C-alpha positions, -999 to 999 in steps of 0.1 A, spaced: 52 -402 637 83 -414 642 91 -438 670 129 -441 687 126 -480 669 122 -465 631 152 -439 640 173 -470 646 163 -487 610 190 -489 583 164 -490 554 135 -469 561 106 -458 540 95 -424 551 80 -385 544 101 -354 554 129 -351 580 164 -358 567 175 -384 541 186 -418 557 219 -424 532 217 -461 516 254 -456 518 260 -432 547 297 -424 540 287 -411 501 255 -386 510 242 -365 484 259 -336 468 238 -304 474 252 -297 437 226 -322 429 196 -314 447 195 -275 438 164 -260 429 168 -246 388 152 -214 399 159 -204 433 191 -219 434 186 -232 474 189 -268 480 158 -291 477 143 -307 512 138 -346 511 97 -350 502 100 -385 508 126 -419 504 116 -452 496 131 -489 503 126 -508 471 153 -534 465 153 -552 435 160 -597 426 177 -583 393 205 -568 388 224 -579 418 236 -546 421 198 -537 432 196 -555 460 194 -532 487 175 -504 465 166 -467 478 145 -436 459 151 -404 470 125 -377 463 138 -340 471 117 -308 466 122 -268 465 100 -255 494 97 -222 475 62 -225 465 65 -200 437 96 -219 421 62 -249 411 51 -223 384 76 -243 362 85 -273 353 82 -300 378 121 -312 368 133 -276 378 123 -277 411 120 -315 421 146 -343 414 144 -379 423 175 -406 428 183 -439 428 212 -453 450 216 -491 452 241 -518 465 245 -554 461 240 -580 486 280 -582 492 289 -545 494 317 -525 518 287 -514 542 266 -537 555 267 -573 571 239 -597 576 234 -609 613 229 -642 624 195 -635 637 159 -626 626 135 -602 639 97 -611 649 91 -610 612 115 -634 605 136 -609 583 174 -607 579 182 -580 598 212 -563 589 237 -538 608 266 -510 596 300 -530 594 324 -516 622 344 -500 599 321 -474 582 327 -437 590 295 -417 583 302 -386 561 296 -350 576 260 -340 567 241 -307 568 229 -299 602 196 -286 584 187 -305 554 209 -335 558 228 -333 524 269 -336 521 285 -310 545 312 -301 526 313 -267 549 319 -262 588 314 -236 613 342 -213 609 344 -206 649 339 -239 662 340 -263 633 315 -284 649 286 -277 631 286 -289 592 265 -275 566 258 -284 532 258 -243 516 262 -207 529 225 -208 529 222 -234 556 249 -222 577 233 -188 582 201 -202 592 217 -224 619 232 -195 629 202 -175 627 182 -205 648 207 -203 675 241 -217 667 248 -181 673 245 -180 710 259 -220 716 289 -214 690 324 -217 712 311 -226 744 322 -259 757 300 -288 761 271 -262 746 245 -282 728 214 -268 707 185 -259 726 152 -270 722 139 -241 703 169 -240 687 161 -280 677 122 -271 669 134 -243 642 158 -265 625 129 -290 623 108 -267 606 131 -265 579 125 -298 565 90 -315 563 77 -338 591 92 -368 594 66 -397 591 64 -433 586 50 -447 551 33 -479 557 36 -504 533 4 -524 522 -13 -544 496 -29 -522 473 -68 -536 471 -75 -562 446 -107 -550 431 -107 -515 434 -74 -520 409 -92 -543 390 -117 -522 382 -90 -493 372 -73 -516 347 -111 -527 332 -117 -487 326 -85 -485 311 -88 -513 288 -122 -499 275 -123 -464 278 -154 -454 258 -178 -482 277 -184 -459 310 -193 -427 291 -231 -437 292 -227 -442 329 -214 -410 339 -245 -387 351 -246 -354 349 -251 -348 386 -215 -366 386 -201 -341 369 -217 -314 400 -198 -296 428 -225 -286 454 -220 -257 476 -236 -257 510 -233 -223 511 -253 -194 490 -228 -190 464 -231 -184 424 -252 -210 411 -229 -213 383 -198 -223 404 -222 -254 415 -219 -269 378 -181 -281 372 -166 -302 338 -153 -325 353 -130 -351 331 -135 -390 331 -98 -393 343 -106 -374 369 -139 -392 382 -119 -425 378 -97 -412 401 -119 -401 428 -138 -437 426 -102 -456 428 -90 -429 463 -121 -442 478 -109 -473 487 -77 -460 502 -86 -425 515 -51 -418 533 -28 -435 504 -1 -413 499 22 -434 476 10 -457 449 39 -484 438 37 -500 407 69 -523 400 65 -558 413 87 -588 409 60 -610 414 38 -595 382 52 -591 344 24 -572 335 34 -535 334 9 -513 356 3 -478 344 -4 -446 368 -40 -432 380 -41 -405 362 -61 -374 374 -68 -356 340 -73 -367 308 -46 -333 300 -15 -331 311 -3 -370 306 33 -376 300 51 -385 266 77 -408 265 109 -394 249 98 -358 256 85 -357 289 102 -391 301 137 -401 283 154 -431 280 178 -439 305 213 -417 301 232 -449 312 218 -480 291 197 -462 265 166 -484 281 134 -466 277 119 -455 315 92 -475 329 68 -458 354 74 -473 392 53 -451 417 35 -423 419 29 -394 453 -8 -389 456 -22 -356 468 -30 -369 498 12 -363 506 2 -331 510 -18 -333 541 15 -343 558 36 -312 550 25 -287 566 17 -268 540 -6 -238 538 -29 -247 512 -51 -212 512 -19 -194 501 -29 -191 459 14 -195 460 18 -228 483 32 -262 468 5 -282 448 0 -313 425 -27 -336 412 3 -365 411 38 -366 411 49 -396 384 82 -414 390 97 -431 358 128 -451 367 155 -471 346 139 -511 342 173 -523 345 187 -507 376 221 -502 359 248 -485 372 281 -501 383 280 -533 403 269 -525 438 300 -536 457 315 -502 465 305 -470 469 268 -462 462 263 -432 432 230 -417 428 214 -421 391 191 -396 387 160 -405 373 125 -387 362 98 -368 379 66 -358 360 39 -336 381 5 -339 365 -22 -314 377 -55 -313 383 -78 -301 350 -86 -268 349 -117 -279 335 -118 -308 357 -127 -293 389 -129 -263 409 -111 -243 432 -132 -253 461 -124 -288 450 -90 -285 454 -90 -271 488 -114 -303 500 -87 -326 488 -60 -304 508 -84 -311 537 -102 -277 539 -139 -285 532 -154 -253 537 -182 -241 512 -181 -275 493 -197 -312 494 -177 -338 477 -199 -364 458 -175 -390 460 -200 -418 470 -224 -406 442 -199 -413 414 -216 -441 392 -188 -449 366 
């Protein structure tokens, strides 16, 4: 959950809520974050502050991930119902100034320049507010759909009333139209777990004999059919299980590091459905460089989105892989920030890898199943 101090942060990393734009003068337009299936505005899934030393234009750098809230749209390619954008600015820019003081962590303190005029944003989702209430002109929206949503949520009774502010009930309805806002806390990945993963990637065949038959089973605690207790689990999934034991609450895995030149690989959830360079991950459209893996969103994030995991049409994923331009190309970073679209790829759990009950358990519903994570020997 967020607090008052977090609301004042200029470069937050967070799940849900409305976007905090790196350049508040230039929010993303709804046309760039519109679902290709239902044509509705997408909602912010998360944003991550990920600055880089090079190039100079990426001194301040933010990644935004948007997602359609309509579960039925996610039956299709992730590129149609999800978006990831990169926005960046140089250290010397038109928006921020470096203050002389430092905080308790000896970090530089930044502030908005006085002349910065924040652009209007949608009161529902936080995208660019290019439309306004035709009656009071005080409420701005990204689309007709969100204007109607705000009207039905409470603005109808307040519009035109002098000094009227949204009621608590109205504000609650609006908050439910976006994902719950929560802080992303950055921690170092446990070294041994990362090393074990790397070792297994280098020697895929060495572990085959160590995977025991009982490790392939998901054991129900109720009197269900015997065949439900035997599930073929692919090796990548077993490695994924072992890895998340060390950080069961990890919602994001960040791979790019200025201190490590070695390219890190995604933690796949299955041997099937892996992205193919040039096909699923095209080269950067601006500079032609081959995009590289930067981070992945773990399935544990689903637990924080208030999604009904029992609903068969609800949003689901095994992992979401983010690939970005390794050069962080695009502009000199001194003027208005722009938005470079990058690549998001969804890998689902293999239908041969795990059963439906395990998927529910990954989402916090352990009914009818015992996960044998502790018994895995790889």
